[in-house]
Structures are given as C-alpha cells and as structure tokens.
C-alpha positions in Angstrom: 100.9 75.8 85.3 102.4 73.3 82.6 103.1 75.1 79.4 103.8 73.4 75.6 107.1 74.0 74.3 105.9 76.4 71.9 103.6 78.4 74.0 104.6 82.5 74.1 105.8 82.2 78.0 108.7 79.6 77.0 109.5 81.3 73.8 110.3 84.3 75.9 112.4 81.7 77.9 114.0 81.0 74.8 114.3 84.6 73.9 116.1 85.3 77.1 118.8 82.4 76.4 119.4 83.8 73.2 120.2 87.3 74.7 122.4 85.9 77.4 124.6 83.7 74.5 125.1 86.4 72.3 127.6 87.8 74.6 129.1 84.6 74.9 129.4 84.2 71.0 130.5 87.3 70.4 133.7 87.2 72.9 134.4 83.3 72.4 135.8 85.0 68.7 136.8 88.4 70.1 138.9 87.0 73.3 141.4 84.7 71.5 142.0 87.3 68.9 142.7 89.9 71.1 144.6 87.9 72.7 146.6 86.9 70.1 147.4 90.5 68.8 148.9 91.3 72.2 151.3 88.4 71.7 150.1 85.6 73.9 151.1 81.9 72.4 148.3 79.5 71.9 148.8 77.6 75.2 148.2 80.2 77.1 145.0 81.5 75.1 143.9 77.7 75.3 144.1 78.8 79.5 142.5 81.7 79.4 139.3 80.3 77.3 139.4 77.3 79.1 139.1 78.9 82.9 135.6 79.6 81.6 134.1 76.3 81.6 135.9 75.0 84.2 134.8 77.5 86.6 131.3 76.5 85.5 132.0 72.7 86.3 132.8 73.4 89.6 130.0 75.3 90.5 127.2 73.7 88.6 126.2 71.1 91.5 126.1 74.1 94.3 124.5 76.1 91.2 121.3 73.7 91.4 121.5 73.7 95.1 121.1 77.5 95.3 118.5 77.1 92.5 116.3 74.5 94.1 116.5 76.8 97.6 115.9 80.1 96.5 114.0 79.1 93.2 114.3 79.8 89.5 113.2 83.2 89.3 115.0 84.8 92.0 118.8 82.9 91.1 117.7 84.3 87.3 117.1 87.6 88.9 120.7 88.0 90.2 122.8 86.2 87.9 121.9 88.4 85.1 122.7 91.2 86.9 126.1 89.6 87.4 126.3 88.8 83.8 125.6 92.5 82.7 128.8 93.4 85.6 130.7 91.2 84.2 130.6 92.7 80.3 131.1 96.3 81.5 134.0 95.1 83.3 135.6 93.7 80.6 135.1 97.3 78.3 136.3 99.1 81.5 139.8 97.2 81.7 140.2 95.1 78.1 143.1 92.9 78.1 143.9 93.4 81.6 140.7 92.1 82.5 140.4 88.7 80.6 141.1 86.0 83.4 138.8 87.9 85.8 136.0 88.3 82.9 136.1 85.0 82.2 135.6 83.8 85.7 133.1 85.3 85.9 131.3 84.2 82.9 132.0 80.8 84.3 130.2 81.4 87.4 127.0 83.3 86.0 126.8 80.5 83.3 126.6 77.8 85.5 123.6 79.3 87.3 122.0 80.4 84.2 122.4 76.8 82.5 121.3 75.2 85.8 118.1 77.6 86.5 117.3 77.6 82.5 117.0 73.6 82.2 115.6 72.9 86.1 113.1 75.3 85.1 112.1 73.5 81.5 112.1 70.5 83.5 109.6 72.0 86.2 107.6 73.7 83.2 106.8 71.1 80.9 105.4 68.0 80.8 107.5 65.0 81.3 106.8 64.0 77.2 107.7 67.4 76.2 110.6 67.8 78.4 112.9 66.7 75.1 111.3 69.1 73.0 111.6 71.7 75.2 115.4 71.4 75.9 115.9 71.0 71.9 114.2 74.1 72.0 116.8 76.0 74.8 119.5 74.0 73.1 118.2 76.2 70.0 118.1 79.2 71.2 121.5 79.2 72.9 123.5 78.4 69.3 121.3 80.9 67.6 123.7 83.4 68.2 126.4 81.7 66.2 124.7 82.5 63.5 125.4 86.3 63.8 127.6 86.2 66.5 131.0 85.2 65.1 130.2 87.4 61.8 129.2 90.6 64.7 132.4 89.8 66.4 135.0 89.4 63.2 133.2 92.8 62.0 133.9 94.7 65.6 137.2 93.5 65.4 137.9 95.1 62.1 137.0 98.0 63.3 139.4 100.8 63.7 137.3 102.7 66.2 136.6 100.2 69.2 133.2 102.5 70.1 131.5 100.1 68.4 132.6 97.0 70.1 132.0 99.1 73.4 128.2 99.9 72.2 127.7 96.2 71.1 128.9 94.8 75.0 127.0 97.1 76.8 123.6 96.1 74.5 124.4 92.5 75.1 124.5 93.3 79.3 121.3 94.9 79.2 119.3 92.9 76.6 118.4 90.0 79.0 117.4 92.1 81.9 114.8 93.5 79.4 114.0 90.0 78.3 113.6 88.7 81.9 110.7 90.8 82.6 107.4 89.0 83.9 109.3 85.8 83.1 107.4 82.6 83.4 110.3 80.9 85.3 108.5 78.9 88.1 108.6 80.8 91.7 108.4 77.5 93.6 111.0 76.9 96.2 112.6 73.7 98.2 114.4 75.2 101.2 115.3 71.7 102.7 117.2 70.6 99.3 120.9 70.7 100.7 123.5 68.8 100.4 127.5 69.0 101.5 130.5 67.6 99.5 130.2 64.6 101.5 126.6 64.1 100.6 127.8 64.7 96.6 130.9 62.3 96.6 128.0 59.5 98.3 125.4 60.2 95.7 128.3 60.1 92.9 129.6 56.7 94.2 125.9 55.5 94.1 125.7 56.8 90.7 128.9 54.8 88.9 126.9 51.9 89.5 124.5 53.3 86.7 125.8 52.2 83.5 123.8 54.8 81.7 124.6 57.7 83.5 128.6 56.6 83.5 128.6 56.3 79.3 126.1 59.1 78.7 128.5 61.5 81.2 132.0 60.3 79.3 130.2 60.7 76.0 129.4 64.1 76.9 132.8 65.0 78.3 134.6 63.9 75.4 132.2 65.4 72.6 132.5 68.7 74.3 135.8 68.6 74.3 136.0 68.2 70.7 133.5 70.9 70.4 135.5 73.3 73.1 138.5 72.7 70.6 136.6 73.8 67.5 135.1 76.5 69.2 138.4 78.3 70.5 141.0 77.4 67.6 138.6 76.9 64.4 138.2 80.6 64.1 141.6 81.6 65.1 143.2 79.2 62.7 141.3 80.4 59.8 141.8 84.0 60.4 146.1 84.0 61.4 146.4 81.0 58.6 144.2 82.4 56.0 142.4 79.3 55.4 138.8 79.7 54.3 136.5 82.5 55.6 136.0 82.1 59.6 132.6 83.9 59.3 131.8 82.0 56.3 132.3 78.6 58.1 131.0 79.4 61.7 127.3 80.8 59.9 127.2 77.6 58.1 127.8 75.4 61.0 125.3 77.8 63.2 122.6 77.2 60.6 122.9 73.4 60.4 122.7 73.6 64.4 119.7 75.7 64.2 117.9 74.0 61.6 118.9 70.5 63.0 117.4 71.6 66.5 114.2 72.4 65.3 113.5 70.3 62.1 114.9 67.0 64.4 113.2 68.2 68.1 110.7 65.6 68.1 113.5 63.0 67.3 115.2 63.7 70.0 114.3 60.5 72.6 112.7 61.8 75.7 111.7 58.5 77.0 114.3 57.5 79.5 115.9 55.0 77.6 119.8 55.2 76.6 119.5 54.9 72.7 123.0 53.9 71.6 122.5 53.6 67.5 121.6 57.2 67.7 123.8 58.3 70.1 126.6 56.4 67.6 125.5 58.3 64.6 125.6 61.7 66.2 129.7 60.8 66.9 130.2 59.5 63.7 129.8 63.0 62.6 131.5 64.5 64.6 134.6 62.3 64.0 133.9 62.9 59.6 133.5 66.5 60.5 136.5 66.7 62.6 138.9 64.6 60.0 137.6 67.0 57.1 139.6 70.0 58.8 142.6 68.1 59.6 142.6 67.6 55.7 142.1 71.4 55.3 144.9 72.2 53.2 144.3 69.4 51.1 140.7 69.8 50.6 140.9 73.7 50.0 137.3 75.1 49.8 135.6 71.8 50.4 136.7 72.7 54.2 133.1 74.0 54.8 131.4 70.4 54.0 133.0 69.9 57.9 130.4 72.7 59.5 127.6 70.0 58.0 128.9 67.3 60.3 130.1 69.4 62.9 127.0 71.3 62.9 125.0 67.6 63.1 127.1 66.7 66.4 126.9 69.8 68.0 122.7 69.8 67.6 122.3 66.7 68.5 124.7 65.6 71.4 124.1 67.6 74.1 120.3 67.9 74.0 119.9 63.9 73.4 122.2 63.7 76.6 120.8 66.1 78.5 117.4 64.7 78.1 118.4 61.4 79.3 119.9 62.6 82.2 117.2 64.4 83.2 115.1 61.2 83.7 118.1 59.0 84.9 119.0 60.8 88.3 116.7 60.0 91.2 114.0 62.9 91.7 115.2 63.3 95.5 118.8 63.9 94.1 117.9 65.5 91.2 119.4 68.8 92.2 122.7 67.0 93.0 123.3 64.9 90.2 121.9 67.0 87.2 124.5 69.6 88.6 127.2 67.3 88.6 126.6 65.1 85.5 126.4 68.3 83.3 129.5 69.4 84.8 131.3 66.8 82.6 130.3 68.8 79.8 131.6 71.7 81.0 135.3 70.2 81.8 135.1 68.2 78.6 134.4 72.0 76.8 137.2 73.3 79.2 139.6 70.5 78.4 139.1 71.3 74.7 140.8 74.7 75.0 143.3 73.9 77.5 144.6 70.8 76.1 143.9 71.3 72.5 145.7 74.9 73.1 149.3 73.1 74.0 148.9 70.7 71.2 148.9 73.5 68.7 151.5 75.0 70.2 153.8 72.2 69.9 152.3 70.6 67.1 149.7 72.0 64.4 145.9 73.0 64.0 145.7 69.9 61.8 147.6 67.6 64.7 144.7 69.0 66.8 141.9 68.1 64.7 143.2 64.4 64.3 143.3 64.5 68.1 140.1 65.2 68.2 138.8 62.3 65.8 140.5 59.9 67.9 138.6 60.8 70.6 135.5 60.2 69.1 136.4 57.2 67.7 137.1 55.8 71.1 134.0 56.9 72.6 132.2 55.7 69.5 133.8 52.3 70.4 132.4 52.6 73.8 129.0 52.9 73.2 128.7 50.4 70.4 130.1 47.9 72.7 127.5 48.7 75.3 125.3 48.8 72.7 123.5 45.1 73.7 123.5 46.0 77.2 119.9 47.3 78.3 120.6 50.6 79.9 117.1 52.7 81.9 115.9 54.8 84.2 115.1 51.6 86.4 118.7 50.7 86.8 118.9 53.2 89.8 
C-alpha cells in the first residue's frame, strides 16, 4: 500500500524519527562539554564526537543488506532496543563510557537511517519521494529546536538526576512510537553481497558523474555541518561569544521551516540540478564566513544561523533524493548505503580534522577552513553545470 507524505501512518514514522534523534541532539551538546570539563583537549573531543559517524559510515552498506534481507520492520525493532541499551550504558558509566557510547550510537544510527530511508522509498510513490525524504529530514532536525537548549539546561543543573531521567525517557520514547508502525515487512532474502561485490559496484559507479559529484558534495557539506555541530556550542560556551542555545534555536527554526515550506521544491525527478546545489552551497559559505568574523560583528553572529540553517535544510534531502533515483534498482541496497556513507564520513571528518585545527590554531581558523571547503565544492558543481547528468547514465 502506498501512502501520501502527510498521511497519518507516515506522520507516525516522522514522530519515531524525531524521538530517536532527540537523544543525539542532547548528547551532541552534552558530551563535548562533559569531555572539556574533565580536561580533554579539542583534538580528543573531536575524535570522540567523530567516531560516531565514522562507525555509521562503515556499517551503512551492510545495514542496507540486512534491512533488505530481514525487512525494515524487523531491523527497526532490534535497533531501537539497541538504542535504549546504549543510553542506559551512558547514564550508568558516565564519562568513562564515552567512546563505547559513541561507537554504539554509530551502529544504531547506521541501521536506523538505512531502514527509515529504504522504508520511505518503498512506501511512497516515486513522485512523492522527494517530499517524503524532506519530511524525514525535517523530523530528524526537529529535536534541534529544543535539544540544545534542553542539553544546556541539564548541564547547568547541579543535581544530575534530571539528566538521568531525561536520558531514560529518550530511551523509552522511540520504542513507544514504534508500536503499530506502518514500515514495510517485505523481505528480499536473495539480496546479499560481499566486500568484493561492493567494490565491483563502486567501480561501476565511478563512471556515473552524477553520483560522483553528489557524493563529493555530500562529503564536503557534511564535513562543514559536522564541524559546526561539534564545536560551535563549545566555542560559544567556553569563549562567552553570543548565546549557544539562542543561536542553535534560530538555526533549527530555519532548518525546520525551510524543510517544510520548501519540501515541494526538492527535485524529485532523478536529474542533477547544479544551480540549486550551488545556491545551497553558497548559503553555507556565507554562514561559516560570518562565524569566522564573530569577534568583529558581535551580535550579528546570529545572521549566520539563517545561512547555515538553509544549507543544512536543503543539501541532504536534495542529494539523498537524487541518489535514490540514480542508483540502479538491482544494487540499490548496496550503493545507497555506500553513497550515503559519504555523508557520515564527511560529518566524522568535520569533528576529527577540525578538532585539531581548533586545538593548534583557533575556532575562527576552523570556520575559515569550512568556507574554503564550501568554495571548492561550489567550483566543482559549477564546472560541471553544462554537462547533462541524469539517471540514464548508468
């Protein structure tokens, strides 16, 4: 049965996503502050935060295979239990469990992301897939409206019982939201691949210009988003620059509003749209440049939230939708995982690499580096603008 993007069963899927990602939104702010408070340097904090998406990247392709073999519904049930266990480990062992918790988060998120996106692509009509991906992306960033502020409030409390109660609640809510889920039960037991099969498909895919450029764009864009997500709250809190909760709230409002209002403008025809992508990347460059000049512009730093929010809102659903059309159906569960892994790798590098830039240079230098990366990938997209790239290239 095919649903519409805003039908009640699909809204349940979006609520499930929102509940799941709320924990990540809270911990993304809490963990760097907790690590810094314990004496860790920015480089090590970057490693702790980056290992999450690095693990997610490695497991995505195999997650897609297992989702196909055992069904979206079955995989979702087990990963949500794993999500609950991960959060319980954190509240039990605290700072000593950070590496373990981030690794487990990466494993769970790899399966969740693949299961949800494959489920959406199988549940919606092709013409609605762009809206569905956009609504999923919207639900995944909804927690950023309240997550950072909630995290900073929990961190400011002397009694950590509030934090423990919050984390336990976030462990249980996704399981409750999963009850009577509309996610598909269909299995594809013959879907199987080895590392050699995956490398063979990647070798074929490298000749598809659209997929290559989309993956590079996703990699660089995610690197920028990862750096901002990890170090902006730490920068604002430790350096007393602006208000971290206010900035993150503004940015989240822009992301949420953009993904809902502009959801019908997400290209859903399988064709590469270089002008649209260039505008999105330009917004990111403007945003990171403003952050780099925060010491000069003072309160106008919040303008960066508008540009960074627009970039974050549009880039991922646009590229994900395009890739979902561009990969051939017979190898979708391999290549969709591989190319979405480029986002995970980029996000991870945003924490890993940029952490050492902060440690040995400054936060402003890190934001300048982000702007330079954005300009480079803009140049790549513009350079390819006159070359026709579509799903028939395969």
